[in-house]
C-alpha positions in Angstrom: 0.0 -0.4 -0.2 3.1 2.3 0.7 4.7 1.9 -2.3 1.1 3.0 -4.2 0.7 6.0 -2.5 4.2 7.0 -3.2 3.9 6.1 -6.7 0.8 8.4 -7.3 2.6 11.1 -5.6 5.7 10.6 -7.6 3.0 10.3 -10.7 0.5 13.2 -10.4 3.0 15.7 -10.9 4.5 14.4 -13.9 1.1 13.1 -15.7 -1.2 16.3 -14.7 0.8 18.8 -16.4 1.3 16.5 -19.2 -2.1 16.1 -19.9 -3.0 20.0 -19.3 -0.5 20.2 -22.1 -2.1 18.3 -25.1 -5.2 19.4 -24.1 -4.3 22.7 -24.3 -2.7 22.4 -27.6 -5.5 20.7 -29.0 -7.9 23.2 -27.5 -5.5 26.0 -30.0 -5.9 23.8 -32.7 -9.7 24.0 -33.2 -9.9 27.1 -31.8 -7.3 29.2 -33.8 -8.5 31.5 -36.7 -5.8 30.7 -39.0 -5.9 26.9 -38.8 -9.8 27.0 -39.4 -8.7 28.9 -43.0 -6.3 26.1 -43.5 -3.2 28.5 -44.2 -1.2 26.8 -41.5 -1.7 23.7 -43.3 -1.1 24.6 -46.8 2.3 27.2 -46.3 5.5 25.9 -46.8 8.1 28.0 -45.6 10.4 28.4 -48.6 
């Protein structure tokens, strides 16, 4: 039981911010106007 609690206390600060980061990136992709217009997907940087 103590090992499980220790594992959870160590894993939480790693997993939670990672999940928040992925959620924020996905939300940004959905809401940013340049992506909605398709410009970000079709523009090359030559």
